[in-house]
CHARMM-style PDB file with segment names, atoms N, HN, CA, C and O in Angstrom:
ATOM      1  N   MET     1      84.432 109.959  57.294  1.00  0.00      PROA
ATOM      2  CA  MET     1      83.824 109.968  58.609  1.00  0.00      PROA
ATOM      3  C   MET     1      84.940 109.999  59.654  1.00  0.00      PROA
ATOM      4  O   MET     1      85.890 109.222  59.560  1.00  0.00      PROA
ATOM      5  N   THR     2      84.840 110.867  60.629  1.00  0.00      PROA
ATOM      6  HN  THR     2      84.068 111.498  60.705  1.00  0.00      PROA
ATOM      7  CA  THR     2      85.817 110.959  61.698  1.00  0.00      PROA
ATOM      8  C   THR     2      85.545 109.884  62.731  1.00  0.00      PROA
ATOM      9  O   THR     2      84.396 109.627  63.089  1.00  0.00      PROA
ATOM     10  N   GLU     3      86.610 109.258  63.205  1.00  0.00      PROA
ATOM     11  HN  GLU     3      87.544 109.466  62.914  1.00  0.00      PROA
ATOM     12  CA  GLU     3      86.446 108.210  64.200  1.00  0.00      PROA
ATOM     13  C   GLU     3      86.174 108.812  65.562  1.00  0.00      PROA
ATOM     14  O   GLU     3      86.793 109.809  65.933  1.00  0.00      PROA
ATOM     15  N   PRO     4      85.243 108.214  66.327  1.00  0.00      PROA
ATOM     16  CA  PRO     4      85.004 108.682  67.690  1.00  0.00      PROA
ATOM     17  C   PRO     4      86.277 108.495  68.524  1.00  0.00      PROA
ATOM     18  O   PRO     4      87.130 107.684  68.166  1.00  0.00      PROA
ATOM     19  N   PRO     5      86.416 109.235  69.631  1.00  0.00      PROA
ATOM     20  CA  PRO     5      87.630 109.151  70.445  1.00  0.00      PROA
ATOM     21  C   PRO     5      87.965 107.742  70.909  1.00  0.00      PROA
ATOM     22  O   PRO     5      89.142 107.421  71.066  1.00  0.00      PROA
ATOM     23  N   TYR     6      86.956 106.881  71.136  1.00  0.00      PROA
ATOM     24  HN  TYR     6      85.999 107.142  71.009  1.00  0.00      PROA
ATOM     25  CA  TYR     6      87.255 105.545  71.628  1.00  0.00      PROA
ATOM     26  C   TYR     6      87.908 104.670  70.570  1.00  0.00      PROA
ATOM     27  O   TYR     6      88.283 103.535  70.864  1.00  0.00      PROA
ATOM     28  N   HSD     7      88.056 105.169  69.340  1.00  0.00      PROA
ATOM     29  HN  HSD     7      87.752 106.091  69.101  1.00  0.00      PROA
ATOM     30  CA  HSD     7      88.718 104.397  68.287  1.00  0.00      PROA
ATOM     31  C   HSD     7      90.139 104.871  68.042  1.00  0.00      PROA
ATOM     32  O   HSD     7      90.797 104.387  67.121  1.00  0.00      PROA
ATOM     33  N   GLN     8      90.621 105.797  68.834  1.00  0.00      PROA
ATOM     34  HN  GLN     8      90.087 106.191  69.582  1.00  0.00      PROA
ATOM     35  CA  GLN     8      91.976 106.284  68.672  1.00  0.00      PROA
ATOM     36  C   GLN     8      92.888 105.446  69.560  1.00  0.00      PROA
ATOM     37  O   GLN     8      92.556 105.183  70.716  1.00  0.00      PROA
ATOM     38  N   GLY     9      94.022 105.028  69.036  1.00  0.00      PROA
ATOM     39  HN  GLY     9      94.292 105.241  68.096  1.00  0.00      PROA
ATOM     40  CA  GLY     9      94.925 104.171  69.803  1.00  0.00      PROA
ATOM     41  C   GLY     9      94.422 102.744  69.790  1.00  0.00      PROA
ATOM     42  O   GLY     9      93.681 102.353  68.889  1.00  0.00      PROA
ATOM     43  N   PRO    10      94.817 101.962  70.783  1.00  0.00      PROA
ATOM     44  CA  PRO    10      94.367 100.558  70.844  1.00  0.00      PROA
ATOM     45  C   PRO    10      92.848 100.486  70.920  1.00  0.00      PROA
ATOM     46  O   PRO    10      92.213 101.261  71.635  1.00  0.00      PROA
ATOM     47  N   ARG    11      92.276  99.545  70.174  1.00  0.00      PROA
ATOM     48  HN  ARG    11      92.793  98.915  69.593  1.00  0.00      PROA
ATOM     49  CA  ARG    11      90.825  99.409  70.150  1.00  0.00      PROA
ATOM     50  C   ARG    11      90.393  98.209  70.970  1.00  0.00      PROA
ATOM     51  O   ARG    11      90.927  97.114  70.792  1.00  0.00      PROA
ATOM     52  N   PRO    12      89.436  98.397  71.865  1.00  0.00      PROA
ATOM     53  CA  PRO    12      88.885  97.232  72.546  1.00  0.00      PROA
ATOM     54  C   PRO    12      88.068  96.442  71.532  1.00  0.00      PROA
ATOM     55  O   PRO    12      87.380  97.030  70.697  1.00  0.00      PROA
ATOM     56  N   LEU    13      88.135  95.143  71.598  1.00  0.00      PROA
ATOM     57  HN  LEU    13      88.694  94.665  72.276  1.00  0.00      PROA
ATOM     58  CA  LEU    13      87.429  94.318  70.613  1.00  0.00      PROA
ATOM     59  C   LEU    13      86.021  93.968  71.103  1.00  0.00      PROA
ATOM     60  O   LEU    13      85.640  92.799  71.174  1.00  0.00      PROA
ATOM     61  N   TYR    14      85.279  94.993  71.432  1.00  0.00      PROA
ATOM     62  HN  TYR    14      85.589  95.942  71.375  1.00  0.00      PROA
ATOM     63  CA  TYR    14      83.892  94.826  71.830  1.00  0.00      PROA
ATOM     64  C   TYR    14      83.015  94.876  70.589  1.00  0.00      PROA
ATOM     65  O   TYR    14      83.446  95.323  69.526  1.00  0.00      PROA
ATOM     66  N   ALA    15      81.791  94.416  70.736  1.00  0.00      PROA
ATOM     67  HN  ALA    15      81.440  94.053  71.600  1.00  0.00      PROA
ATOM     68  CA  ALA    15      80.874  94.402  69.600  1.00  0.00      PROA
ATOM     69  C   ALA    15      80.671  95.791  69.014  1.00  0.00      PROA
ATOM     70  O   ALA    15      80.554  95.932  67.797  1.00  0.00      PROA
ATOM     71  N   VAL    16      80.628  96.823  69.861  1.00  0.00      PROA
ATOM     72  HN  VAL    16      80.724  96.708  70.850  1.00  0.00      PROA
ATOM     73  CA  VAL    16      80.403  98.172  69.338  1.00  0.00      PROA
ATOM     74  C   VAL    16      81.530  98.573  68.387  1.00  0.00      PROA
ATOM     75  O   VAL    16      81.277  99.219  67.370  1.00  0.00      PROA
ATOM     76  N   THR    17      82.750  98.204  68.701  1.00  0.00      PROA
ATOM     77  HN  THR    17      82.955  97.679  69.528  1.00  0.00      PROA
ATOM     78  CA  THR    17      83.885  98.515  67.837  1.00  0.00      PROA
ATOM     79  C   THR    17      83.739  97.816  66.494  1.00  0.00      PROA
ATOM     80  O   THR    17      83.952  98.420  65.443  1.00  0.00      PROA
ATOM     81  N   ILE    18      83.380  96.556  66.537  1.00  0.00      PROA
ATOM     82  HN  ILE    18      83.208  96.066  67.391  1.00  0.00      PROA
ATOM     83  CA  ILE    18      83.233  95.773  65.312  1.00  0.00      PROA
ATOM     84  C   ILE    18      82.067  96.304  64.476  1.00  0.00      PROA
ATOM     85  O   ILE    18      82.194  96.464  63.262  1.00  0.00      PROA
ATOM     86  N   HSD    19      80.933  96.575  65.125  1.00  0.00      PROA
ATOM     87  HN  HSD    19      80.829  96.444  66.111  1.00  0.00      PROA
ATOM     88  CA  HSD    19      79.768  97.071  64.385  1.00  0.00      PROA
ATOM     89  C   HSD    19      80.028  98.454  63.795  1.00  0.00      PROA
ATOM     90  O   HSD    19      79.585  98.746  62.684  1.00  0.00      PROA
ATOM     91  N   HSD    20      80.738  99.300  64.525  1.00  0.00      PROA
ATOM     92  HN  HSD    20      81.098  99.062  65.427  1.00  0.00      PROA
ATOM     93  CA  HSD    20      81.077 100.628  64.008  1.00  0.00      PROA
ATOM     94  C   HSD    20      81.957 100.493  62.766  1.00  0.00      PROA
ATOM     95  O   HSD    20      81.761 101.194  61.773  1.00  0.00      PROA
ATOM     96  N   CYS    21      82.915  99.596  62.837  1.00  0.00      PROA
ATOM     97  HN  CYS    21      83.074  99.027  63.643  1.00  0.00      PROA
ATOM     98  CA  CYS    21      83.823  99.378  61.713  1.00  0.00      PROA
ATOM     99  C   CYS    21      83.043  98.895  60.483  1.00  0.00      PROA
ATOM    100  O   CYS    21      83.287  99.359  59.369  1.00  0.00      PROA
ATOM    101  N   ILE    22      82.121  97.978  60.686  1.00  0.00      PROA
ATOM    102  HN  ILE    22      81.923  97.601  61.591  1.00  0.00      PROA
ATOM    103  CA  ILE    22      81.300  97.473  59.587  1.00  0.00      PROA
ATOM    104  C   ILE    22      80.455  98.603  58.996  1.00  0.00      PROA
ATOM    105  O   ILE    22      80.350  98.738  57.777  1.00  0.00      PROA
ATOM    106  N   ALA    23      79.854  99.412  59.874  1.00  0.00      PROA
ATOM    107  HN  ALA    23      79.940  99.302  60.864  1.00  0.00      PROA
ATOM    108  CA  ALA    23      78.995 100.508  59.412  1.00  0.00      PROA
ATOM    109  C   ALA    23      79.771 101.521  58.577  1.00  0.00      PROA
ATOM    110  O   ALA    23      79.219 102.106  57.645  1.00  0.00      PROA
ATOM    111  N   GLU    24      81.048 101.734  58.903  1.00  0.00      PROA
ATOM    112  HN  GLU    24      81.496 101.259  59.660  1.00  0.00      PROA
ATOM    113  CA  GLU    24      81.856 102.659  58.117  1.00  0.00      PROA
ATOM    114  C   GLU    24      82.073 102.146  56.699  1.00  0.00      PROA
ATOM    115  O   GLU    24      82.187 102.932  55.758  1.00  0.00      PROA
ATOM    116  N   GLY    25      82.129 100.833  56.552  1.00  0.00      PROA
ATOM    117  HN  GLY    25      82.037 100.194  57.317  1.00  0.00      PROA
ATOM    118  CA  GLY    25      82.299 100.233  55.239  1.00  0.00      PROA
ATOM    119  C   GLY    25      83.705 100.330  54.667  1.00  0.00      PROA
ATOM    120  O   GLY    25      83.906 100.077  53.479  1.00  0.00      PROA
ATOM    121  N   ASP    26      84.677 100.690  55.487  1.00  0.00      PROA
ATOM    122  HN  ASP    26      84.514 100.895  56.452  1.00  0.00      PROA
ATOM    123  CA  ASP    26      86.067 100.816  55.035  1.00  0.00      PROA
ATOM    124  C   ASP    26      86.708  99.425  55.049  1.00  0.00      PROA
ATOM    125  O   ASP    26      87.024  98.889  56.111  1.00  0.00      PROA
ATOM    126  N   LEU    27      86.895  98.852  53.866  1.00  0.00      PROA
ATOM    127  HN  LEU    27      86.638  99.288  53.004  1.00  0.00      PROA
ATOM    128  CA  LEU    27      87.391  97.487  53.756  1.00  0.00      PROA
ATOM    129  C   LEU    27      88.747  97.308  54.415  1.00  0.00      PROA
ATOM    130  O   LEU    27      88.984  96.292  55.068  1.00  0.00      PROA
ATOM    131  N   ALA    28      89.637  98.268  54.258  1.00  0.00      PROA
ATOM    132  HN  ALA    28      89.445  99.094  53.727  1.00  0.00      PROA
ATOM    133  CA  ALA    28      90.970  98.163  54.877  1.00  0.00      PROA
ATOM    134  C   ALA    28      90.853  98.121  56.397  1.00  0.00      PROA
ATOM    135  O   ALA    28      91.548  97.342  57.048  1.00  0.00      PROA
ATOM    136  N   LYS    29      89.979  98.953  56.970  1.00  0.00      PROA
ATOM    137  HN  LYS    29      89.414  99.587  56.441  1.00  0.00      PROA
ATOM    138  CA  LYS    29      89.791  98.950  58.429  1.00  0.00      PROA
ATOM    139  C   LYS    29      89.157  97.645  58.889  1.00  0.00      PROA
ATOM    140  O   LYS    29      89.529  97.107  59.932  1.00  0.00      PROA
ATOM    141  N   MET    30      88.196  97.130  58.111  1.00  0.00      PROA
ATOM    142  HN  MET    30      87.894  97.567  57.264  1.00  0.00      PROA
ATOM    143  CA  MET    30      87.562  95.861  58.478  1.00  0.00      PROA
ATOM    144  C   MET    30      88.584  94.731  58.467  1.00  0.00      PROA
ATOM    145  O   MET    30      88.592  93.892  59.367  1.00  0.00      PROA
ATOM    146  N   ARG    31      89.442  94.705  57.456  1.00  0.00      PROA
ATOM    147  HN  ARG    31      89.435  95.387  56.725  1.00  0.00      PROA
ATOM    148  CA  ARG    31      90.473  93.673  57.380  1.00  0.00      PROA
ATOM    149  C   ARG    31      91.448  93.787  58.549  1.00  0.00      PROA
ATOM    150  O   ARG    31      91.847  92.776  59.128  1.00  0.00      PROA
ATOM    151  N   GLN    32      91.832  95.022  58.899  1.00  0.00      PROA
ATOM    152  HN  GLN    32      91.508  95.843  58.429  1.00  0.00      PROA
ATOM    153  CA  GLN    32      92.749  95.214  60.019  1.00  0.00      PROA
ATOM    154  C   GLN    32      92.107  94.782  61.333  1.00  0.00      PROA
ATOM    155  O   GLN    32      92.757  94.145  62.162  1.00  0.00      PROA
ATOM    156  N   LEU    33      90.835  95.124  61.527  1.00  0.00      PROA
ATOM    157  HN  LEU    33      90.307  95.641  60.854  1.00  0.00      PROA
ATOM    158  CA  LEU    33      90.138  94.727  62.741  1.00  0.00      PROA
ATOM    159  C   LEU    33      90.006  93.213  62.810  1.00  0.00      PROA
ATOM    160  O   LEU    33      90.144  92.623  63.881  1.00  0.00      PROA
ATOM    161  N   ARG    34      89.741  92.583  61.668  1.00  0.00      PROA
ATOM    162  HN  ARG    34      89.629  93.062  60.798  1.00  0.00      PROA
ATOM    163  CA  ARG    34      89.684  91.112  61.633  1.00  0.00      PROA
ATOM    164  C   ARG    34      91.016  90.528  62.073  1.00  0.00      PROA
ATOM    165  O   ARG    34      91.064  89.594  62.874  1.00  0.00      PROA
ATOM    166  N   SER    35      92.080  91.079  61.549  1.00  0.00      PROA
ATOM    167  HN  SER    35      92.041  91.837  60.898  1.00  0.00      PROA
ATOM    168  CA  SER    35      93.416  90.624  61.917  1.00  0.00      PROA
ATOM    169  C   SER    35      93.675  90.820  63.410  1.00  0.00      PROA
ATOM    170  O   SER    35      94.207  89.935  64.079  1.00  0.00      PROA
ATOM    171  N   ASP    36      93.292  91.991  63.924  1.00  0.00      PROA
ATOM    172  HN  ASP    36      92.859  92.711  63.381  1.00  0.00      PROA
ATOM    173  CA  ASP    36      93.468  92.273  65.357  1.00  0.00      PROA
ATOM    174  C   ASP    36      92.670  91.285  66.209  1.00  0.00      PROA
ATOM    175  O   ASP    36      93.170  90.786  67.217  1.00  0.00      PROA
ATOM    176  N   ALA    37      91.429  91.005  65.802  1.00  0.00      PROA
ATOM    177  HN  ALA    37      91.023  91.411  64.983  1.00  0.00      PROA
ATOM    178  CA  ALA    37      90.574  90.081  66.555  1.00  0.00      PROA
ATOM    179  C   ALA    37      91.130  88.663  66.505  1.00  0.00      PROA
ATOM    180  O   ALA    37      91.116  87.958  67.514  1.00  0.00      PROA
ATOM    181  N   GLU    38      91.616  88.239  65.349  1.00  0.00      PROA
ATOM    182  HN  GLU    38      91.628  88.812  64.529  1.00  0.00      PROA
ATOM    183  CA  GLU    38      92.199  86.898  65.236  1.00  0.00      PROA
ATOM    184  C   GLU    38      93.450  86.779  66.099  1.00  0.00      PROA
ATOM    185  O   GLU    38      93.671  85.741  66.725  1.00  0.00      PROA
ATOM    186  N   LYS    39      94.269  87.824  66.142  1.00  0.00      PROA
ATOM    187  HN  LYS    39      94.090  88.666  65.634  1.00  0.00      PROA
ATOM    188  CA  LYS    39      95.464  87.813  66.980  1.00  0.00      PROA
ATOM    189  C   LYS    39      95.073  87.762  68.454  1.00  0.00      PROA
ATOM    190  O   LYS    39      95.683  87.040  69.242  1.00  0.00      PROA
ATOM    191  N   HSD    40      94.058  88.531  68.817  1.00  0.00      PROA
ATOM    192  HN  HSD    40      93.562  89.118  68.177  1.00  0.00      PROA
ATOM    193  CA  HSD    40      93.584  88.534  70.206  1.00  0.00      PROA
ATOM    194  C   HSD    40      93.143  87.126  70.617  1.00  0.00      PROA
ATOM    195  O   HSD    40      93.492  86.655  71.700  1.00  0.00      PROA
ATOM    196  N   LEU    41      92.382  86.461  69.758  1.00  0.00      PROA
ATOM    197  HN  LEU    41      92.099  86.844  68.878  1.00  0.00      PROA
ATOM    198  CA  LEU    41      91.935  85.105  70.067  1.00  0.00      PROA
ATOM    199  C   LEU    41      93.111  84.141  70.163  1.00  0.00      PROA
ATOM    200  O   LEU    41      93.132  83.268  71.030  1.00  0.00      PROA
ATOM    201  N   ALA    42      94.087  84.296  69.275  1.00  0.00      PROA
ATOM    202  HN  ALA    42      94.070  85.005  68.571  1.00  0.00      PROA
ATOM    203  CA  ALA    42      95.266  83.424  69.315  1.00  0.00      PROA
ATOM    204  C   ALA    42      96.077  83.654  70.586  1.00  0.00      PROA
ATOM    205  O   ALA    42      96.600  82.711  71.181  1.00  0.00      PROA
ATOM    206  N   ASP    43      96.174  84.914  70.994  1.00  0.00      PROA
ATOM    207  HN  ASP    43      95.749  85.680  70.511  1.00  0.00      PROA
ATOM    208  CA  ASP    43      96.964  85.256  72.184  1.00  0.00      PROA
ATOM    209  C   ASP    43      96.255  84.914  73.487  1.00  0.00      PROA
ATOM    210  O   ASP    43      96.890  84.502  74.458  1.00  0.00      PROA
ATOM    211  N   HSD    44      94.926  85.087  73.504  1.00  0.00      PROA
ATOM    212  HN  HSD    44      94.410  85.421  72.715  1.00  0.00      PROA
ATOM    213  CA  HSD    44      94.196  84.995  74.767  1.00  0.00      PROA
ATOM    214  C   HSD    44      93.164  83.879  74.820  1.00  0.00      PROA
ATOM    215  O   HSD    44      92.566  83.644  75.870  1.00  0.00      PROA
ATOM    216  N   GLY    45      92.949  83.202  73.732  1.00  0.00      PROA
ATOM    217  HN  GLY    45      93.435  83.393  72.879  1.00  0.00      PROA
ATOM    218  CA  GLY    45      91.999  82.095  73.719  1.00  0.00      PROA
ATOM    219  C   GLY    45      90.558  82.570  73.884  1.00  0.00      PROA
ATOM    220  O   GLY    45      90.218  83.712  73.576  1.00  0.00      PROA
ATOM    221  N   ASP    46      89.742  81.677  74.367  1.00  0.00      PROA
ATOM    222  HN  ASP    46      90.019  80.749  74.618  1.00  0.00      PROA
ATOM    223  CA  ASP    46      88.314  81.929  74.515  1.00  0.00      PROA
ATOM    224  C   ASP    46      88.071  82.726  75.790  1.00  0.00      PROA
ATOM    225  O   ASP    46      87.980  82.160  76.880  1.00  0.00      PROA
ATOM    226  N   VAL    47      87.966  84.031  75.648  1.00  0.00      PROA
ATOM    227  HN  VAL    47      88.039  84.491  74.764  1.00  0.00      PROA
ATOM    228  CA  VAL    47      87.787  84.913  76.796  1.00  0.00      PROA
ATOM    229  C   VAL    47      86.461  84.629  77.500  1.00  0.00      PROA
ATOM    230  O   VAL    47      86.388  84.703  78.727  1.00  0.00      PROA
ATOM    231  N   ALA    48      85.427  84.308  76.749  1.00  0.00      PROA
ATOM    232  HN  ALA    48      85.486  84.248  75.753  1.00  0.00      PROA
ATOM    233  CA  ALA    48      84.121  84.024  77.357  1.00  0.00      PROA
ATOM    234  C   ALA    48      84.206  82.814  78.283  1.00  0.00      PROA
ATOM    235  O   ALA    48      83.640  82.828  79.376  1.00  0.00      PROA
ATOM    236  N   ALA    49      84.901  81.779  77.857  1.00  0.00      PROA
ATOM    237  HN  ALA    49      85.361  81.767  76.969  1.00  0.00      PROA
ATOM    238  CA  ALA    49      85.047  80.585  78.698  1.00  0.00      PROA
ATOM    239  C   ALA    49      85.883  80.906  79.935  1.00  0.00      PROA
ATOM    240  O   ALA    49      85.572  80.447  81.034  1.00  0.00      PROA
ATOM    241  N   ALA    50      86.934  81.686  79.755  1.00  0.00      PROA
ATOM    242  HN  ALA    50      87.187  82.058  78.862  1.00  0.00      PROA
ATOM    243  CA  ALA    50      87.774  82.074  80.888  1.00  0.00      PROA
ATOM    244  C   ALA    50      86.965  82.894  81.891  1.00  0.00      PROA
ATOM    245  O   ALA    50      87.149  82.755  83.100  1.00  0.00      PROA
ATOM    246  N   LEU    51      86.073  83.745  81.395  1.00  0.00      PROA
ATOM    247  HN  LEU    51      85.923  83.858  80.412  1.00  0.00      PROA
ATOM    248  CA  LEU    51      85.229  84.540  82.276  1.00  0.00      PROA
ATOM    249  C   LEU    51      84.313  83.648  83.107  1.00  0.00      PROA
ATOM    250  O   LEU    51      84.099  83.916  84.289  1.00  0.00      PROA
ATOM    251  N   GLU    52      83.776  82.603  82.512  1.00  0.00      PROA
ATOM    252  HN  GLU    52      83.949  82.386  81.552  1.00  0.00      PROA
ATOM    253  CA  GLU    52      82.916  81.686  83.262  1.00  0.00      PROA
ATOM    254  C   GLU    52      83.701  80.993  84.364  1.00  0.00      PROA
ATOM    255  O   GLU    52      83.189  80.819  85.470  1.00  0.00      PROA
ATOM    256  N   VAL    53      84.934  80.595  84.082  1.00  0.00      PROA
ATOM    257  HN  VAL    53      85.350  80.736  83.184  1.00  0.00      PROA
ATOM    258  CA  VAL    53      85.792  79.990  85.115  1.00  0.00      PROA
ATOM    259  C   VAL    53      86.035  81.003  86.237  1.00  0.00      PROA
ATOM    260  O   VAL    53      85.971  80.658  87.417  1.00  0.00      PROA
ATOM    261  N   LEU    54      86.314  82.250  85.863  1.00  0.00      PROA
ATOM    262  HN  LEU    54      86.367  82.531  84.904  1.00  0.00      PROA
ATOM    263  CA  LEU    54      86.534  83.302  86.852  1.00  0.00      PROA
ATOM    264  C   LEU    54      85.311  83.488  87.736  1.00  0.00      PROA
ATOM    265  O   LEU    54      85.445  83.603  88.954  1.00  0.00      PROA
ATOM    266  N   LYS    55      84.128  83.521  87.148  1.00  0.00      PROA
ATOM    267  HN  LYS    55      84.019  83.428  86.159  1.00  0.00      PROA
ATOM    268  CA  LYS    55      82.893  83.673  87.920  1.00  0.00      PROA
ATOM    269  C   LYS    55      82.723  82.529  88.913  1.00  0.00      PROA
ATOM    270  O   LYS    55      82.307  82.743  90.052  1.00  0.00      PROA
ATOM    271  N   THR    56      83.047  81.314  88.474  1.00  0.00      PROA
ATOM    272  HN  THR    56      83.386  81.141  87.549  1.00  0.00      PROA
ATOM    273  CA  THR    56      82.950  80.157  89.353  1.00  0.00      PROA
ATOM    274  C   THR    56      83.902  80.289  90.531  1.00  0.00      PROA
ATOM    275  O   THR    56      83.529  80.015  91.672  1.00  0.00      PROA
ATOM    276  N   GLU    57      85.132  80.711  90.254  1.00  0.00      PROA
ATOM    277  HN  GLU    57      85.435  80.934  89.328  1.00  0.00      PROA
ATOM    278  CA  GLU    57      86.120  80.867  91.318  1.00  0.00      PROA
ATOM    279  C   GLU    57      85.738  81.988  92.281  1.00  0.00      PROA
ATOM    280  O   GLU    57      85.982  81.874  93.482  1.00  0.00      PROA
ATOM    281  N   ILE    58      85.149  83.057  91.780  1.00  0.00      PROA
ATOM    282  HN  ILE    58      84.951  83.149  90.804  1.00  0.00      PROA
ATOM    283  CA  ILE    58      84.677  84.142  92.645  1.00  0.00      PROA
ATOM    284  C   ILE    58      83.581  83.625  93.567  1.00  0.00      PROA
ATOM    285  O   ILE    58      83.585  83.914  94.763  1.00  0.00      PROA
ATOM    286  N   ALA    59      82.648  82.863  93.015  1.00  0.00      PROA
ATOM    287  HN  ALA    59      82.645  82.628  92.043  1.00  0.00      PROA
ATOM    288  CA  ALA    59      81.559  82.307  93.819  1.00  0.00      PROA
ATOM    289  C   ALA    59      82.101  81.385  94.909  1.00  0.00      PROA
ATOM    290  O   ALA    59      81.628  81.419  96.045  1.00  0.00      PROA
ATOM    291  N   LYS    60      83.100  80.556  94.562  1.00  0.00      PROA
ATOM    292  HN  LYS    60      83.484  80.528  93.639  1.00  0.00      PROA
ATOM    293  CA  LYS    60      83.717  79.679  95.558  1.00  0.00      PROA
ATOM    294  C   LYS    60      84.367  80.490  96.674  1.00  0.00      PROA
ATOM    295  O   LYS    60      84.185  80.189  97.853  1.00  0.00      PROA
ATOM    296  N   ALA    61      85.115  81.508  96.304  1.00  0.00      PROA
ATOM    297  HN  ALA    61      85.262  81.752  95.346  1.00  0.00      PROA
ATOM    298  CA  ALA    61      85.818  82.342  97.275  1.00  0.00      PROA
ATOM    299  C   ALA    61      84.810  83.085  98.170  1.00  0.00      PROA
ATOM    300  O   ALA    61      85.018  83.214  99.376  1.00  0.00      PROA
ATOM    301  N   GLU    62      83.734  83.561  97.572  1.00  0.00      PROA
ATOM    302  HN  GLU    62      83.565  83.456  96.592  1.00  0.00      PROA
ATOM    303  CA  GLU    62      82.720  84.278  98.362  1.00  0.00      PROA
ATOM    304  C   GLU    62      82.022  83.347  99.343  1.00  0.00      PROA
ATOM    305  O   GLU    62      81.705  83.751 100.462  1.00  0.00      PROA
ATOM    306  N   SER    63      81.781  82.107  98.937  1.00  0.00      PROA
ATOM    307  HN  SER    63      82.039  81.778  98.029  1.00  0.00      PROA
ATOM    308  CA  SER    63      81.090  81.167  99.836  1.00  0.00      PROA
ATOM    309  C   SER    63      81.992  80.769 101.009  1.00  0.00      PROA
ATOM    310  O   SER    63      81.487  80.455 102.087  1.00  0.00      PROA
ATOM    311  N   LYS    64      83.311  80.776 100.821  1.00  0.00      PROA
ATOM    312  HN  LYS    64      83.722  81.031  99.946  1.00  0.00      PROA
ATOM    313  CA  LYS    64      84.242  80.456 101.902  1.00  0.00      PROA
ATOM    314  C   LYS    64      84.307  81.573 102.933  1.00  0.00      PROA
ATOM    315  O   LYS    64      84.594  81.325 104.104  1.00  0.00      PROA
ATOM    316  N   LYS    65      84.038  82.815 102.494  1.00  0.00      PROA
ATOM    317  HN  LYS    65      83.804  83.015 101.543  1.00  0.00      PROA
ATOM    318  CA  LYS    65      84.089  83.959 103.390  1.00  0.00      PROA
ATOM    319  C   LYS    65      82.893  84.003 104.345  1.00  0.00      PROA
ATOM    320  O   LYS    65      82.941  84.694 105.363  1.00  0.00      PROA
ATOM    321  N   ARG    66      81.849  83.290 104.033  1.00  0.00      PROA
ATOM    322  HN  ARG    66      81.810  82.728 103.207  1.00  0.00      PROA
ATOM    323  CA  ARG    66      80.613  83.352 104.840  1.00  0.00      PROA
ATOM    324  C   ARG    66      80.683  82.467 106.013  1.00  0.00      PROA
ATOM    325  OT1 ARG    66      79.733  82.400 106.793  1.00  0.00      PROA
TER     326      ARG     66
END
């Protein structure tokens, strides 16, 4: 199976990337993606929690502008 263009080069670790990798069934690619995702979490921590903090800070900044 040929990879779609969004899988060439660095891969964003979005759910679509992970689900596509699983659907392909290529064990080596799944292992590599797992490794990439684990490294991303180690390097950047909990992105979802950081996003919530960012949203809070945006709301604070917007309320000060009013």
